[in-house]
N, C-alpha and C positions, 0 to 999 in steps of 0.2 A: 455604582456600588463595585465593589473591589471585583476585577477580574482573575478567577483560578486558573490564566493561563500560565505554564511554568510553576506552578505548584505541583510537588510531586502528594501523591495520598500519607507517606509515610515524614512529611513536610506539615501537612495540616493537621496530623494526630500529633505532631511532635509539639506542636504549636498549642493545641489543646490542652494535653497532657501538660505541657512547662505551665501552662495560667493558671489550672487545678494545683500542678505543688505549688507555686509561688502563693497560691492565696491561702492553701494550705499553711506551710510554714509561718506565714504571718500572722494567720489565726491562732498557731497553740501559741507562738510567743509572746505575742502584748494579750492575749485572752486568762493567760496563765498568769502572767504581772499583776495587769488589771483586777483580777479573784483574789490575788495572794493580800494585794496592800488592803480592799474595801473589804474582806471578810477575813474575822479569827474563830468563828466557832466552829470546828469540827462538822457540827450536823448541819449546820447551814453549807458548807463548802462540798461537804458530796453531794448535797440538794441543788447549788448551782451549779457545780460542776455535772449534772447530765443536763441541766437546761441549755448550760453551754456546747454539750455533745450536737444534742437533738439540734441548737441550735446553728451546728458546724456543716450538720445533714445537709438538712434545710437549704441553708445558704448556698454550699456547694453543689447542689442539685441545681438551684436555680442558675449558678454561674455555668455550669457543665450542660442544663439545658438550653441556655443563650447561646454559646458557643457554638455546640451543634443546629440549632436551628440557623443559626447564622450563616456558618458552613453551606448548610443545606438548602437554604436560601440563595446563596452563591451559586451551587453546582444546578440548581434548577434555571438559573439564568444563562447558566454557560450552555444548558442544551437548547433551552431556549434560543440562541443564539446561532447554536448550530444548526438546529433545524428549520429556521430561518434560512440560514445561510447552504444546506441544501437545496432547499425550496427554489433559491435562487439560480444553484445548480443547474436543476431540474430545466426551468424556464430556459435560463441559455442556453443550453444544450440543446432544446428544442428549437428556439432558435437559429444557432449556429449550424447543425443540421441542415434546417431544413433550405434556408440562404447555400449552404455549399451545395445541396443538389440541385436547387434553382439554377443555379451557375455553371455546375457541371457539365447540366442539360444545355443550358445555352450557349455554351465552349463548345462541346460537344456536335452539336446538331450545325455551330457555324463550321467546324472544321471538316465533317463532312461535305460541306456547300465547297469549301475551298478545294478540300483535295481532291475534287471531281474533275479541274480544271487541269490540265493538261501541261502544267511548269513545273520545272525544276524545283526552281527559286520556292515558288510557294508551297510544294510539299516538302521543303526543305523547313521553312518554318513554321507547315502546320506541326511538324513530329514533334518541332519544341513544344507547341500550344497541347499537343496529345501527352506529352511527358508532364506539362506541369498539371494539366489535368487531371492525370493518374493520382499526382501529388496530394489534390485535393482532395479527389476519393478517399486516400489512403488516412490523412487527418481525418476525415470524418468518420470514418472508422473507431481511429484509434483515438477520438475524441467519446465516443457510443463505450471503448472500453474504458475511458475512466470513470465516464458516469457512474459506468456500473460497478467499480473498485470502489468507488468512492457509499453506495449507497448498501453493499455489503456488509453482515457483520464483522465488524474487528475481532481476530480474534479466534473466529469461526472455522476450524478444518477440517471436515468432512473426510471419513474413507473414500478411498478410490481408486482403480486398478489404472497404475501410470503405463502399462505398459500397452491397455485398449485404449488409453487417449492419445500414446502414442502412433498406431498403429493406425486410427480412424484420422489424426490430422495428418497423417501422411498419405494417405489415400485421397486424402483432397486435396494433397499438393501435388501428387502424380497427375491429375486430372487436370489442374489446374494451370501447370507446368508441364506441359508433355516434350519439352526439348530439354530437360533435366533429365538426371541420372541420378538415381535413387537405389541407396543399399539400405541394407536394415538387419540388426540381431536381436531382436526383441523378444522375450519369454512373454509367456499366454498370460499368466498375472503375474506383477510386482504391486503389492496394495500399500500406500501411502495416505497420510494427513497431509491433506493440502489445501490451500485456498480453492474458493467454485470458481475462479476464473481461472485455473492452471492450463484447464484446457487451451486456452485464448495464447498464453505467454508460450505454449509448446508451436502453437500454428505461429507465432511471430519468431520465433527463432528460425522454425524451416523457412519461413516464406526470406528471413533475413538473408539467407545463406545463400537461396536461389538471385532474390531481386538483383543484392548488390552483386554479384558475381559476373564480372562483364565477357564472360568464356561464351563462347558460341552455344556448347551444350556443360553448363554444369555441372558439377559434382556433389552429393552429396550424401554424410553418412550417419548412420543413428547406429545407437547402442543402449543398453540400459543392463545394470548389473545391481547386484544387489547384496547386503549381506543382514545379520540381527536386526542391527539400526537404520540403515542409511541405504537408498535407493539411488543412484546414479544416472544421469540420460543426458546422453553425451551425444552433440551434433556438431559432425567436423565439417566442412567444404576446402574444395581447390580453391577458393578466390584469392582477391590481394590484402587478404585478413581487415579488422577492422584497428581503423586511425585511432590513436592514444589518445583525441577527444571525444572521440565516442564511446573509449571505455570509461573514460572521468566520468563518464553517466551514471555508473554506478553508486556514485558517489554522495551524486547531488542531493540537495535536500530541496523539497517545494518550494522555495523563493528561486534557483538556481534558474538561470535563463534556457530553455532547449530550442535551435533554431532549425533541428531538423528531425525530419518522420522518424529516421533510424534513432536517430537519440532519444527524441522519445518511446518508441517503442522499447529499446533497451529498458529506459526507466520504470516502465510500467511493468514488463517482464522482474525485472527487480524489486519491485514494490510488491509485486504477488508470491515471488519467492520468500523476501522477511516478512511477507504475513503468514509464509505459510513455514514458520522457523527453519526454514533452509537455507542453501549457501549456491549461490551463482557464481560463477567466475569465467571471465573470456580470456582466452590464451593461445599463443601461437599451436598451430597445429603441427603434427608429424608431415602432411602431405603441402606443406604451404600455404595453407590459409589459416581459417581462424576456427578454432575451438571453444565450444562453449558445456561450460557442465552445469547442468542444475544437481544438487542434493538435497533430497528432502528426506524428513524420518515416515518409517516403517509403521506402517499398520499391523499390527497383531489384531488376529480374527477374534 
């Protein structure tokens, strides 16, 4: 059965309407000529024209039924394929996370046992292993984020308090990164319409601002401003900034390879903001680091 991939609703509707229009024109042109050549009696002509009109209604109804039924069958087939793909994603996600957790536990235990020995060279290698293990854990969390994103209803953007979300994620970051300096200018309430995973996107941006800053005491600044149409969340840091290769992630498609966990995180943030009908921009900040800006449509009570 023909796939509906790449076909817009407008294209499908235009195809049905086009077939119907061609049939209608051909019917009118040829049926009128046939009737005119066979019938000369005016009374018979009126009767036959009535029969012809009724036949046209029946024939066109059958054609429309067939076309709509065919498109509906194709749509159901696409839904079945999508449902099957989502089931496979669920299974793959469970297997992936289970194995990642097991591998991380084994690596973590081995690092602990090895690092207990007083050997500077061994401890240096243990530090490398520790950082790689942290990357595995980080990737596991991002796979959970991606799974949640896939199963969420597309186009569903409930009303939420962006200021409250930012404040909650900021407090979590303060506990997780006590060595970092955080400053914030957040109002009490700024309501927006956004994807259900908007809190995960805010968390990812705050964590990026700290984790990719090599300074001993990195600094992060958060602020939210709003207008009648838009709410703007700005997160700025004093780190080295975001490399151009990572910024290109914002324009990546599904098939684009993502080699780094930071790129994957930014990509997921971009998808979340895009599904929220908002805008996401990374630029150079005034403090020498990166400045990420998230614009979301405000929600009226």
